[in-house]
N, C-alpha and C positions, 0 to 999 in steps of 0.2 A: 443571566443567561442559564436557563435550565439544561442540565446534562442528565440524562437518565440511562439506565441500563436497558438495552433492547428486550423487547418480550421474547418468548421462546420462538413465536412464530417469525418475528423478524430475524432472529439469529439463524433459524433453520433456513429462511430464504436466502440470506447472505452464504451461508455453507453451500447450498445447492448451486448458486450462481458462481462461486469460486470453482467449484468442481467441474461445471461447464466450461469456464474459460480455460481451465487447465487442460481438459482432456478433448476439446474440439477445435476445429479451424474453421472460423466462419468468414464468409464474405457477404456483404449486404446487397440486396438487389431492390430498387425502387420500381414499382410496376403500376401504371395507369390503365385501367381497363374502362372501355366505353360499354356501359351497362344499360344504355338507354332503351334497347329492345326490351329487356327484362322488365325494367321499370314501367314501361308503357302497358305491358301486359297487365301487370299488377294494378296499376292506376285504372285501367279499363274495367277491372273486376272490383274496383273499390277497395282494395286491400293494401295495407302497408308492405314494403318490401322488407322481408326478413334477411338482411344482408348477411349476417352471421351464418345462418343456416345455409344460405344459398353458397357462401364461400366454402364452407364444409363440404357441401355436396360436390361443387365444382373440382375442388382439390383431390377428393376421394375418386372422382371419375378419371381425373387427370392421371392419378397414380395407377389406376387399374390399366390405363393405356400406356403408360410409362413406368413400369414396375421398379425401375432403378431409384426412383425418389422415395419408395416406401421402405426405408432402411433406417437403421441406427447404428452408429459406431460406438463401441464401448472399449476403453482401455481397462480391462479387467486385471486381476492378479496373475492370471495365467497367460497374459498377453492380449493384445487387441483382438476383439471379436467383432464381426459384422452380422447384425441381425437383419435378416431378410424376411419380412412378415409374410405370412401365408394368408392374412386377412387385411382388408383396407379399412383401418380404423383411425379416428382423428382424436387426439388429446385436445382439451379444451379446459382453461381455467375458469372458474365461475366465482362470482362475488355473491356472498349471501349476507343479508342484513338481519341482525337478530338483536333485539332491545336496543335499536339505534347503533349498534356496532356492525362494521362491515368486516366480513372474514372472507379469506380466500380458500376455495376448495378446488378440486379438480374432477373432471368427468372424461370418460372415454366413450365416443360415439361409435359403438361396435358395428362394423360392416356398413360404413356410411355410404359406400358406393351403391348398396343395394336398398338404402332407405329413400323415401321421398322426402322433399324439403319439409313437408308437414310432419313426418315422423322425427325427422332430426329436431325440429322446433319443439316437439313434445318432450324429446330426450333432454334437451337443454333446460326446459321448464322443470322437468323432474329433478335434474341435477341441482337447480337452484333451490328447490324445495327442501333438499336434503340437508342436514345439519353437517357442517365440516367435520366436527368432532365425531360423527358416526362413520367416517371413512376409515379404511384400514391404517392409514398414516395419521390422518387427522386426529384421531382419539389419543395419540401421543404428543400432540402439539397444542390444540386448543384447550384452554382452561387449566394449562399446566404451568408450573413456575419455571422460570429460566434459572435452573441450578444444574450442578455438574452431573448428576445422575440423569436427569431428563435430556441433557445435551448428548451424553455418551450413549444413551439409548437411541436417539435419533441418528447419531453418527453410525451406530451398528445397523439400523434399518437402512440407511442411504447405501451403505457398503453392501449389504446383502442384495438390494435391489439392482445395483449396477454391476454386481459381479457373478450374477447367475442369469444371463441373458435368456435362457429357456423360460424361466418363470415370468420374467419381465414381458416377454413377448406374449405370453397367454393373457396378461392383465391390462397392458397398455397398447397404444396404436403406434404406427411408424410415421405418422404425420401430426403437425400440431398447428392449431389455430388460436390466435387471441384476438380479442375485439375490444377496441375503446370506442365504438360508435355510441354516440350519446353522452360520452364523457367529454369529447372534444367538440367545441362549437364550430358550426359551419364556417364562421368568418376567421377561424383559425386553423389553417391547413397544415396541422402538424402530421408529420409521417413517421411513426416509430418502426424500427426494424426489430421483428421478433427474433429471439434466440432461445433454442431449447436443445434437448438431446437428440431430436430427430433430424433427418437430412433436410426437411423443409419445415420451417416454422413461419407462419404467415400472420402478420399483423394487419387487422382491417382498421383503418384509422379514420377515413374521411369520405364523405359523399360529396362531391362537388357538382353543384347544379348551376354555376355562374354563367355558363354559356347557354343561351336560349335553345330549348329543345334538345339539350344534350346533358346526359348524366354520366359522370365519370367517377369510378370507385378508385380511390388511391390506396395503394397497399405497400407494405414493406415486407420483404422476405429475407429471412436469415437462413442462409444455405451452409450446412456444415460440409465443407469440402473434403473432410477425411471420409464422409459417408457416400459421397458421389462426385464423379469426375466433372470437370467443367462442361463437357458436351452433353452429359446426362442431365446436369442442372439446367442447361439451356433448353433441352428437349422438354424437361418437366414444365419449365416456365412457359413455354409456348403452348404446350397442351392445355395448362391451367388457363392461360389467357383465352385460348379458342373456346373452351367450354364456357367460361364466365361470360364472355362477351355475347354468346349465344347467337352467332350468325348463322349457324346450322339450325334447321328447325327441330331436329332430333335433339340437339343440346339445349335448346329453349325449352322443350318439353320436360327435360330432366330437372330443370330449375323451377318449375311451377308447382 
Protein backbone atom coordinates (compact mmCIF):
# COMPACT_ATOMS: atom_id res chain seq x y z
CA UNK A 1 0.00 0.00 0.00
CA UNK A 2 1.64 3.28 -1.08
CA UNK A 3 2.07 5.97 1.56
CA UNK A 4 3.29 9.34 0.38
CA UNK A 5 3.93 12.78 1.70
CA UNK A 6 1.14 15.24 0.82
CA UNK A 7 1.83 17.86 -1.79
CA UNK A 8 2.16 21.43 -0.58
CA UNK A 9 -1.35 22.18 -1.90
CA UNK A 10 -2.80 19.21 0.04
CA UNK A 11 -0.97 20.27 3.19
CA UNK A 12 -2.17 23.87 2.90
CA UNK A 13 -5.77 22.79 2.36
CA UNK A 14 -5.65 20.71 5.55
CA UNK A 15 -4.06 23.64 7.40
CA UNK A 16 -6.87 25.97 6.30
CA UNK A 17 -9.58 23.45 7.23
CA UNK A 18 -8.13 22.94 10.71
CA UNK A 19 -8.21 26.70 11.20
CA UNK A 20 -11.86 26.88 10.11
CA UNK A 21 -12.99 24.18 12.52
CA UNK A 22 -11.08 25.73 15.43
CA UNK A 23 -12.32 29.28 14.92
CA UNK A 24 -15.91 28.91 13.73
CA UNK A 25 -19.14 27.35 14.92
CA UNK A 26 -21.12 25.73 12.14
CA UNK A 27 -24.57 24.33 11.80
CA UNK A 28 -25.69 22.62 8.59
CA UNK A 29 -28.83 23.51 6.64
CA UNK A 30 -30.38 21.43 3.85
CA UNK A 31 -32.45 23.43 1.41
CA UNK A 32 -34.56 22.29 -1.56
CA UNK A 33 -35.68 25.05 -3.93
CA UNK A 34 -38.24 24.61 -6.69
CA UNK A 35 -36.55 26.32 -9.66
CA UNK A 36 -39.04 25.09 -12.27
CA UNK A 37 -39.98 28.62 -13.28
CA UNK A 38 -36.38 29.65 -13.86
CA UNK A 39 -35.58 26.49 -15.83
CA UNK A 40 -38.70 26.86 -17.97
CA UNK A 41 -37.65 30.32 -19.17
CA UNK A 42 -34.13 29.18 -20.05
CA UNK A 43 -35.54 26.17 -21.93
CA UNK A 44 -37.92 28.41 -23.87
CA UNK A 45 -34.89 30.42 -24.94
CA UNK A 46 -32.97 27.26 -25.87
CA UNK A 47 -30.23 27.93 -23.34
CA UNK A 48 -28.72 25.75 -20.59
CA UNK A 49 -29.40 26.89 -17.04
CA UNK A 50 -26.20 28.33 -15.46
CA UNK A 51 -27.08 27.21 -11.94
CA UNK A 52 -23.79 28.18 -10.31
CA UNK A 53 -24.05 31.77 -11.58
CA UNK A 54 -27.75 31.89 -10.69
CA UNK A 55 -27.08 30.77 -7.11
CA UNK A 56 -24.33 33.39 -6.77
CA UNK A 57 -26.71 36.08 -7.98
CA UNK A 58 -29.58 34.90 -5.75
CA UNK A 59 -27.34 34.77 -2.68
CA UNK A 60 -25.94 38.24 -3.35
CA UNK A 61 -29.43 39.71 -3.77
CA UNK A 62 -30.56 37.96 -0.56
CA UNK A 63 -27.59 39.47 1.30
CA UNK A 64 -28.43 42.92 0.01
CA UNK A 65 -31.90 42.48 1.48
CA UNK A 66 -30.65 40.80 4.67
CA UNK A 67 -27.21 42.33 5.36
CA UNK A 68 -26.70 40.30 8.54
CA UNK A 69 -25.55 37.30 6.46
CA UNK A 70 -22.85 39.32 4.70
CA UNK A 71 -20.38 38.91 7.53
CA UNK A 72 -17.25 37.13 8.60
CA UNK A 73 -16.22 36.26 12.17
CA UNK A 74 -12.45 36.22 12.75
CA UNK A 75 -10.67 35.16 15.95
CA UNK A 76 -7.63 37.45 15.60
CA UNK A 77 -4.65 37.83 17.94
CA UNK A 78 -6.23 41.06 19.21
CA UNK A 79 -9.49 39.28 19.99
CA UNK A 80 -12.56 38.35 17.96
CA UNK A 81 -13.51 40.70 15.16
CA UNK A 82 -16.71 40.86 13.09
CA UNK A 83 -16.22 42.00 9.51
CA UNK A 84 -19.34 43.63 8.08
CA UNK A 85 -18.72 44.05 4.37
CA UNK A 86 -19.72 47.24 2.59
CA UNK A 87 -19.88 45.35 -0.72
CA UNK A 88 -21.82 42.20 -1.61
CA UNK A 89 -19.23 39.88 -3.12
CA UNK A 90 -19.10 36.10 -3.35
CA UNK A 91 -16.06 33.83 -3.01
CA UNK A 92 -15.92 30.83 -5.33
CA UNK A 93 -13.38 27.99 -5.59
CA UNK A 94 -12.56 27.11 -9.19
CA UNK A 95 -10.89 24.05 -10.66
CA UNK A 96 -8.38 24.66 -13.42
CA UNK A 97 -7.01 21.88 -15.62
CA UNK A 98 -3.45 22.16 -16.84
CA UNK A 99 -1.56 19.41 -18.66
CA UNK A 100 -4.07 16.85 -17.38
CA UNK A 101 -3.65 18.01 -13.78
CA UNK A 102 -6.55 19.56 -11.87
CA UNK A 103 -5.65 22.44 -9.60
CA UNK A 104 -7.85 24.47 -7.29
CA UNK A 105 -7.88 28.23 -7.35
CA UNK A 106 -10.10 30.90 -5.88
CA UNK A 107 -12.08 33.80 -7.25
CA UNK A 108 -14.18 36.57 -5.76
CA UNK A 109 -17.15 37.82 -7.77
CA UNK A 110 -17.06 41.45 -6.74
CA UNK A 111 -20.38 43.29 -6.32
CA UNK A 112 -22.30 40.21 -7.45
CA UNK A 113 -25.60 41.83 -6.49
CA UNK A 114 -25.03 44.47 -9.17
CA UNK A 115 -23.93 42.07 -11.91
CA UNK A 116 -26.20 40.21 -14.31
CA UNK A 117 -26.10 36.41 -14.45
CA UNK A 118 -24.33 36.76 -17.81
CA UNK A 119 -21.64 38.94 -16.25
CA UNK A 120 -21.21 36.52 -13.37
CA UNK A 121 -20.78 33.63 -15.84
CA UNK A 122 -18.13 35.64 -17.67
CA UNK A 123 -16.29 36.30 -14.40
CA UNK A 124 -16.33 32.57 -13.58
CA UNK A 125 -14.98 31.68 -17.04
CA UNK A 126 -12.23 34.26 -16.67
CA UNK A 127 -11.27 32.84 -13.26
CA UNK A 128 -11.04 29.34 -14.75
CA UNK A 129 -8.73 30.61 -17.49
CA UNK A 130 -6.28 32.06 -15.00
CA UNK A 131 -3.46 29.88 -13.75
CA UNK A 132 -3.78 29.17 -9.99
CA UNK A 133 -0.09 29.94 -9.58
CA UNK A 134 -0.70 33.49 -10.80
CA UNK A 135 -2.87 34.29 -7.78
CA UNK A 136 -1.54 36.23 -4.78
CA UNK A 137 -1.42 33.04 -2.65
CA UNK A 138 -1.36 30.41 -5.38
CA UNK A 139 2.10 31.42 -6.50
CA UNK A 140 3.40 30.27 -3.12
CA UNK A 141 1.56 26.93 -3.36
CA UNK A 142 1.47 25.51 -6.87
CA UNK A 143 4.69 24.09 -8.22
CA UNK A 144 6.39 24.42 -4.84
CA UNK A 145 7.93 21.61 -2.84
CA UNK A 146 6.40 20.58 0.47
CA UNK A 147 9.32 21.58 2.67
CA UNK A 148 9.66 23.46 5.95
CA UNK A 149 10.42 26.82 4.34
CA UNK A 150 7.36 26.77 2.06
CA UNK A 151 5.09 25.58 4.87
CA UNK A 152 6.29 28.35 7.18
CA UNK A 153 5.75 30.92 4.45
CA UNK A 154 2.17 29.73 3.90
CA UNK A 155 1.51 29.74 7.65
CA UNK A 156 2.68 33.35 7.75
CA UNK A 157 0.44 34.32 4.82
CA UNK A 158 -2.56 32.57 6.39
CA UNK A 159 -1.88 34.30 9.71
CA UNK A 160 -1.62 37.73 8.07
CA UNK A 161 -4.80 37.28 6.03
CA UNK A 162 -6.95 36.31 8.99
CA UNK A 163 -5.48 38.75 11.49
CA UNK A 164 -5.84 41.94 9.44
CA UNK A 165 -9.59 42.03 8.72
CA UNK A 166 -9.54 45.39 6.97
CA UNK A 167 -7.16 44.14 4.29
CA UNK A 168 -9.15 40.92 3.96
CA UNK A 169 -12.42 42.79 3.45
CA UNK A 170 -10.89 44.69 0.53
CA UNK A 171 -9.89 41.52 -1.33
CA UNK A 172 -12.51 38.92 -0.39
CA UNK A 173 -16.28 38.65 -0.12
CA UNK A 174 -18.55 38.01 2.82
CA UNK A 175 -20.37 35.11 1.13
CA UNK A 176 -19.20 31.83 -0.39
CA UNK A 177 -20.55 29.42 -2.98
CA UNK A 178 -19.06 26.12 -4.07
CA UNK A 179 -20.53 23.98 -6.82
CA UNK A 180 -20.19 20.29 -7.66
CA UNK A 181 -22.89 20.31 -10.34
CA UNK A 182 -21.55 18.15 -13.15
CA UNK A 183 -19.35 16.22 -10.75
CA UNK A 184 -22.27 14.39 -9.10
CA UNK A 185 -24.50 12.28 -11.34
CA UNK A 186 -28.22 12.95 -11.33
CA UNK A 187 -28.94 9.45 -10.04
CA UNK A 188 -26.69 10.03 -7.01
CA UNK A 189 -28.49 12.72 -4.99
CA UNK A 190 -25.52 13.59 -2.80
CA UNK A 191 -25.87 16.75 -0.77
CA UNK A 192 -22.62 18.19 0.58
CA UNK A 193 -22.67 20.97 3.17
CA UNK A 194 -20.21 23.75 2.43
CA UNK A 195 -18.10 25.24 5.21
CA UNK A 196 -16.02 28.37 4.93
CA UNK A 197 -14.94 31.50 6.81
CA UNK A 198 -18.06 33.45 5.83
CA UNK A 199 -21.43 33.48 7.58
CA UNK A 200 -23.02 31.61 4.66
CA UNK A 201 -21.31 29.01 2.49
CA UNK A 202 -23.64 27.40 -0.04
CA UNK A 203 -22.86 24.11 -1.78
CA UNK A 204 -24.72 23.59 -5.06
CA UNK A 205 -24.97 19.84 -5.41
CA UNK A 206 -27.81 18.37 -7.39
CA UNK A 207 -30.57 19.20 -9.87
CA UNK A 208 -33.51 16.86 -9.32
CA UNK A 209 -35.83 16.45 -12.31
CA UNK A 210 -37.37 13.15 -11.18
CA UNK A 211 -40.86 14.64 -10.73
CA UNK A 212 -42.59 15.37 -14.06
CA UNK A 213 -42.65 19.06 -14.88
CA UNK A 214 -40.75 20.01 -11.74
CA UNK A 215 -37.11 20.91 -11.15
CA UNK A 216 -35.69 21.06 -7.64
CA UNK A 217 -32.24 22.41 -6.82
CA UNK A 218 -30.81 20.65 -3.79
CA UNK A 219 -28.43 22.72 -1.72
CA UNK A 220 -26.41 22.46 1.46
CA UNK A 221 -25.65 25.55 3.53
CA UNK A 222 -22.99 25.85 6.18
CA UNK A 223 -23.90 28.69 8.55
CA UNK A 224 -21.25 30.08 10.86
CA UNK A 225 -23.28 30.66 14.01
CA UNK A 226 -20.54 32.91 15.36
CA UNK A 227 -21.16 35.32 12.49
CA UNK A 228 -24.95 35.49 12.64
CA UNK A 229 -27.68 34.63 15.10
CA UNK A 230 -30.24 31.93 14.44
CA UNK A 231 -33.00 34.40 13.54
CA UNK A 232 -30.66 36.24 11.17
CA UNK A 233 -29.67 32.97 9.52
CA UNK A 234 -33.33 31.96 9.18
CA UNK A 235 -34.18 35.26 7.51
CA UNK A 236 -31.20 34.90 5.20
CA UNK A 237 -32.21 31.38 4.17
CA UNK A 238 -35.76 32.53 3.50
CA UNK A 239 -34.60 35.54 1.50
CA UNK A 240 -32.31 33.32 -0.56
CA UNK A 241 -35.07 30.74 -1.14
CA UNK A 242 -37.52 33.41 -2.26
CA UNK A 243 -35.12 34.95 -4.77
CA UNK A 244 -33.94 31.61 -6.17
CA UNK A 245 -37.46 30.19 -6.56
CA UNK A 246 -38.34 33.34 -8.56
CA UNK A 247 -42.02 33.37 -7.69
CA UNK A 248 -41.90 37.15 -7.99
CA UNK A 249 -41.53 38.46 -11.55
CA UNK A 250 -38.91 40.98 -10.46
CA UNK A 251 -36.80 38.21 -8.91
CA UNK A 252 -37.17 36.09 -12.04
CA UNK A 253 -35.84 38.96 -14.14
CA UNK A 254 -32.75 39.15 -11.91
CA UNK A 255 -31.88 35.50 -12.63
CA UNK A 256 -32.11 35.68 -16.42
